[in-house]
C-alpha positions as CSV (number, residue, x, y, z in Angstrom):
1,I,0.1,0.1,-0.1
2,G,2.7,2.3,1.0
3,S,4.5,1.7,-2.5
4,A,1.3,2.3,-4.0
5,V,0.8,5.8,-2.2
6,I,4.6,6.7,-3.1
7,D,3.0,5.9,-7.0
8,M,0.1,8.1,-7.2
9,E,2.3,11.1,-5.4
10,N,4.9,10.6,-8.0
11,M,1.9,10.4,-10.7
12,D,0.7,13.5,-9.2
13,D,3.7,15.2,-9.1
14,T,4.5,14.3,-12.9
15,S,1.0,15.5,-13.7
16,G,1.4,18.4,-12.4
17,S,4.4,19.5,-14.2
18,S,3.3,18.2,-17.1
19,F,0.3,20.7,-16.6
20,E,2.6,23.3,-15.9
21,D,5.0,22.7,-19.1
22,M,1.9,22.8,-21.0
23,G,0.6,25.9,-19.8
24,E,4.1,27.1,-20.1
25,M,4.2,26.0,-23.8
26,H,0.9,27.7,-24.4
27,Q,2.2,31.1,-22.6
28,R,4.9,31.0,-25.2
29,M,3.2,30.5,-28.3
30,K,0.7,33.3,-27.5
31,E,3.4,35.3,-26.6
32,E,5.7,34.0,-30.2
33,E,1.9,34.6,-31.7
34,E,1.9,38.1,-30.4
35,V,5.5,38.9,-30.9
36,A,5.0,37.9,-34.6
37,A,1.3,39.9,-35.0
38,E,3.3,43.2,-33.7
39,A,6.1,42.6,-36.3
40,A,3.9,42.1,-39.3
41,A,2.1,44.7,-37.8
42,T,5.0,46.9,-38.0
43,E,6.1,45.8,-41.7
44,E,2.3,46.3,-42.8
45,D,3.0,49.8,-41.5
46,T,6.3,50.2,-42.6
47,D,5.3,49.0,-46.1
48,Y,2.0,51.4,-46.1
49,G,4.6,54.4,-45.3
50,E,6.5,53.5,-48.1
51,F,4.0,53.4,-50.6
52,L,2.2,56.8,-49.2
53,G,5.6,58.2,-49.8
54,M,6.0,57.1,-53.1
55,K,3.0,58.1,-53.8
56,G,3.4,61.6,-52.4
57,I,6.6,61.8,-54.2
58,K,5.1,61.3,-57.7
59,G,2.2,63.1,-57.0
60,Q,4.5,66.5,-56.3
61,L,6.9,65.6,-59.0
62,G,3.4,65.3,-61.3
63,R,1.9,68.6,-60.1
64,Q,5.7,70.7,-60.8
65,V,5.6,69.0,-64.3
66,A,1.8,70.7,-64.9
67,D,2.7,73.5,-63.3
68,E,6.1,73.6,-65.7
69,V,3.8,72.8,-68.6
70,W,1.4,75.7,-67.8
71,Q,3.8,78.3,-67.2
72,A,5.7,77.4,-70.4
73,G,2.6,77.6,-72.5
74,K,0.9,80.9,-70.9
75,R,4.9,82.3,-71.5
76,Q,4.4,81.3,-75.2
77,A,0.9,82.8,-75.4
78,S,1.6,85.9,-73.9
79,K,4.9,85.9,-76.2
80,A,2.6,85.5,-79.3
81,F,0.0,87.7,-78.0
82,N,2.6,90.3,-77.5
83,L,4.0,89.9,-81.0
84,Y,0.8,90.4,-83.2
85,A,-0.2,93.0,-81.1
86,N,2.5,95.4,-80.7
87,I,1.8,98.1,-83.1
88,D,5.6,98.7,-83.0
89,I,6.5,95.7,-85.0
90,L,5.1,97.2,-87.8
91,R,5.8,101.2,-87.6
92,P,9.4,100.7,-89.4
93,Y,7.4,99.1,-92.3
94,F,5.1,102.3,-92.4
95,D,6.9,104.8,-91.4
96,V,7.5,107.2,-94.0
97,E,7.4,110.8,-94.7
98,P,4.2,112.0,-97.9
99,I,7.2,113.9,-99.1
100,Q,9.3,110.6,-99.1
101,V,6.4,108.8,-100.8
102,R,6.1,111.5,-103.5
103,N,9.5,111.5,-104.6
104,R,9.4,107.5,-104.8
105,L,6.6,107.6,-106.9
106,I,8.1,110.1,-109.3
107,E,11.3,108.0,-109.1
108,S,9.9,105.1,-110.0
109,L,9.1,106.5,-113.3
110,I,13.0,107.7,-114.1
111,P,15.4,104.7,-115.2
112,V,18.8,104.6,-113.9
113,R,21.9,104.3,-115.6
114,M,24.4,103.3,-113.0
115,I,24.2,99.5,-113.0
116,N,27.7,98.6,-111.5
117,F,26.6,98.8,-107.7
118,P,23.7,97.6,-106.0
119,Q,20.8,100.6,-106.5
120,K,19.0,101.8,-103.1
121,I,15.6,99.8,-102.6
122,A,13.5,101.6,-100.3
123,G,12.1,98.9,-97.5
124,E,8.9,100.3,-96.7
125,L,5.4,99.1,-97.6
126,Y,3.0,102.2,-97.3
127,G,3.6,103.5,-100.8
128,P,3.1,100.1,-102.4
129,L,0.0,99.4,-100.3
130,M,-1.5,102.8,-101.0
131,L,-1.0,101.8,-104.7
132,V,-2.8,98.6,-104.6
133,F,-5.4,100.1,-103.2
134,T,-5.5,102.9,-105.7
135,L,-5.2,100.7,-108.3
136,V,-8.5,98.5,-107.2
137,A,-10.5,101.7,-107.1
138,I,-9.6,102.9,-110.8
139,L,-10.5,99.0,-111.6
140,L,-14.1,100.1,-109.7
141,H,-14.4,103.3,-111.3
142,G,-13.8,101.5,-115.0
143,M,-16.4,98.8,-114.0
144,K,-19.1,101.6,-113.3
145,T,-18.5,103.7,-116.3
146,S,-18.8,100.5,-118.6
147,G,-22.0,99.9,-117.3
148,T,-21.5,96.9,-115.1
149,V,-23.8,96.4,-112.0
150,I,-22.2,95.7,-108.9
151,R,-23.5,93.3,-106.6
152,E,-23.1,91.6,-103.8
153,G,-19.5,93.0,-103.6
154,T,-18.7,90.6,-106.3
155,L,-17.0,93.5,-108.2
156,M,-15.1,94.6,-105.5
157,G,-13.5,91.1,-104.1
158,T,-12.4,90.6,-107.6
159,A,-10.8,93.7,-108.0
160,I,-8.8,93.3,-104.7
161,G,-7.9,89.6,-105.4
162,T,-6.8,90.7,-108.5
163,C,-4.3,93.3,-107.3
164,F,-3.5,91.9,-103.9
165,G,-2.9,89.0,-106.0
166,Y,-0.5,90.0,-108.5
167,W,1.5,92.1,-106.0
168,L,2.2,89.7,-103.8
169,G,2.7,86.9,-106.3
170,V,4.7,88.0,-108.6
171,S,6.8,89.7,-106.1
172,S,7.0,86.0,-104.3
173,F,7.5,84.3,-107.5
174,I,10.5,87.0,-108.7
175,F,12.2,86.9,-105.1
176,F,12.6,83.0,-106.0
177,L,13.6,83.5,-109.3
178,A,16.2,85.9,-107.8
179,Y,17.1,83.3,-104.8
180,L,18.2,80.8,-107.7
181,C,20.1,83.5,-109.8
182,N,21.7,84.6,-106.5
183,A,20.8,88.2,-106.8
184,Q,21.0,90.5,-103.6
185,I,17.3,91.5,-102.6
186,T,15.6,90.6,-100.0
187,M,11.2,90.3,-99.7
188,L,10.4,93.3,-98.5
189,Q,12.5,95.2,-101.2
190,M,10.7,93.2,-104.0
191,L,7.1,94.1,-102.6
192,S,8.6,97.6,-102.6
193,L,9.5,97.7,-105.9
194,L,7.0,96.1,-107.5
195,G,4.4,98.1,-105.2
196,Y,5.9,101.4,-106.9
197,G,5.8,99.7,-110.3
198,L,2.0,99.7,-109.7
199,F,2.3,103.7,-109.9
200,S,2.1,103.8,-113.9
201,H,-0.4,101.2,-114.1
202,C,-2.9,103.5,-112.3
203,V,-1.8,106.3,-114.6
204,V,-2.3,104.7,-117.4
205,L,-5.6,102.9,-116.3
206,F,-7.0,106.4,-114.9
207,V,-6.2,108.7,-117.9
208,T,-7.7,105.4,-120.8
209,Y,-10.7,104.7,-118.8
210,N,-11.9,108.3,-119.0
211,V,-10.4,109.1,-122.6
212,H,-11.6,106.0,-124.7
213,F,-8.7,106.0,-127.2
214,H,-6.9,102.8,-128.1
215,S,-4.3,104.9,-129.8
216,L,-3.8,106.6,-126.6
217,F,-3.4,103.4,-124.6
218,Y,-0.7,101.7,-126.2
219,I,1.2,105.3,-126.3
220,L,0.9,105.2,-122.3
221,W,1.5,101.6,-122.3
222,L,4.9,101.7,-124.4
223,V,5.8,105.3,-122.7
224,I,5.0,105.1,-119.0
225,G,4.7,101.7,-118.4
226,G,7.8,100.8,-120.5
227,L,9.6,103.3,-117.8
228,S,8.5,101.8,-114.8
229,T,9.9,98.3,-116.2
230,L,13.1,99.9,-117.0
231,R,13.2,100.7,-113.3
232,M,12.8,97.8,-112.1
233,V,15.2,95.9,-114.1
234,A,17.9,98.2,-113.8
235,A,17.3,97.9,-110.0
236,L,17.5,93.9,-110.9
237,I,20.5,94.5,-112.9
238,S,22.3,96.1,-110.2
239,R,22.1,93.3,-107.9
240,T,22.5,90.5,-110.3
241,V,25.9,89.0,-111.1
242,G,26.1,86.9,-114.6
243,Q,24.3,87.6,-118.2
244,T,22.4,85.1,-118.0
245,P,20.8,85.2,-114.8
246,R,20.0,89.0,-115.3
247,L,18.7,88.5,-118.6
248,I,16.2,85.2,-117.0
249,L,15.0,87.6,-113.9
250,C,14.9,90.9,-115.7
251,G,13.1,89.5,-118.6
252,T,10.4,87.8,-116.2
253,L,9.8,90.6,-114.1
254,A,9.6,92.9,-117.4
255,T,7.0,90.4,-119.4
256,L,4.8,89.5,-116.5
257,H,4.6,93.4,-115.5
258,M,3.8,94.7,-119.3
259,L,1.2,92.1,-119.7
260,F,-0.4,92.6,-116.5
261,L,-1.4,96.2,-117.9
262,L,-2.8,95.1,-121.1
263,Y,-4.6,92.4,-119.0
264,L,-6.2,95.3,-116.9
265,H,-7.5,97.2,-120.0
266,F,-8.5,94.6,-122.1
267,T,-9.6,91.8,-120.7
268,Y,-10.3,92.2,-116.9
269,H,-13.6,94.0,-117.8
270,K,-14.6,91.0,-119.9
271,I,-13.5,88.1,-117.3
272,V,-15.2,90.0,-114.8
273,E,-18.5,90.5,-116.3
274,G,-18.7,86.6,-117.8
275,I,-18.1,85.7,-114.0
276,L,-21.0,87.9,-113.0
277,D,-23.2,86.4,-115.8
278,T,-22.1,82.6,-114.7
279,L,-23.1,83.6,-111.0
280,E,-26.1,85.9,-111.6
281,G,-27.5,85.2,-115.1
282,P,-27.6,87.7,-117.6
283,N,-28.1,91.3,-116.9
284,V,-30.6,91.9,-119.1
285,P,-33.6,94.3,-117.7
286,P,-37.1,93.3,-119.0
287,I,-38.1,96.8,-119.1
288,Q,-36.0,97.2,-122.5
289,R,-38.0,94.4,-124.1
290,V,-41.2,95.9,-123.0
291,A,-40.0,99.6,-124.1
292,R,-39.0,98.0,-127.4
293,D,-42.0,95.8,-128.4
294,L,-44.4,98.7,-127.7
295,P,-44.1,101.3,-130.4
296,D,-44.8,97.8,-133.2
297,V,-47.9,97.1,-131.3
298,A,-49.3,100.3,-131.1
299,T,-48.7,100.8,-134.8
300,H,-50.5,97.3,-135.4
301,L,-53.4,98.1,-133.2
302,M,-53.4,101.9,-135.6
303,N,-53.3,100.2,-138.7
304,N,-56.3,97.7,-138.0
305,T,-58.4,100.7,-136.7
306,V,-57.5,103.2,-140.1
307,K,-58.4,99.6,-141.6
308,S,-61.9,99.4,-140.0
309,L,-63.0,103.0,-140.4
310,G,-62.5,103.1,-143.7
311,I,-64.5,99.9,-144.4
312,S,-67.4,101.0,-143.0
313,M,-67.1,104.6,-144.2
């Protein structure tokens, strides 16, 4: 019995120690789980913070880039607006005294003999622009005197398109040829030279639209138009080197300039009238046909009345 008691006591002691060991193990595992959970939470917080930090940096960088793009666009827009809105940019091209314009108009009809050194060409656009508008007004005057009816601004638009088209188009074409021929002339000088050359066209057309003699037109065409053409040719010759480039450049300019005057005098009116007839139909007032047919009807009625009276008598 004593041994049995001792065994039970030993068993009780062993059982107690086992329960204590299990409790300690459970407590240790619980502590390890808590430590692992805290470590995991710490890692998650660190990763989330790093993510937020990267996101914040990217957001700041994006805002900075957007702000730089906005500022650059704003500067470009402001620069472009100031470029086109500032009248001082165009002032040098139109800053000219009336007496200078008058002298240049007279000089445009006086050819120069000195072609060994480059002739001076005025770099202003006031005189040429006024001459182009004057030529437009003369063309409108000529169409009015010829009896052409102006409807819906068609005639004015055609005149403006013709004059400005010749001035800008021929100037650009001659400047391109001058570039190929290595002539020392700028586009501004070419516009000024050809613009003042239109003074002869204004004089010839203004006279011949009011005095209808073809012989007078041919005389003025040869004299005034020829003098203006020689003036421009001399200016180009003085700025071009070589016989062949001079011949090509000056021959082209002289041909276009003289033929344009012939076109304005003889063909322009017919072409414009054809365009107006095409757009608006023939301009034949019906009242003219009625007025022309009325005398025939009245005569026929009068004859019938006289015949009827004679038979009755």
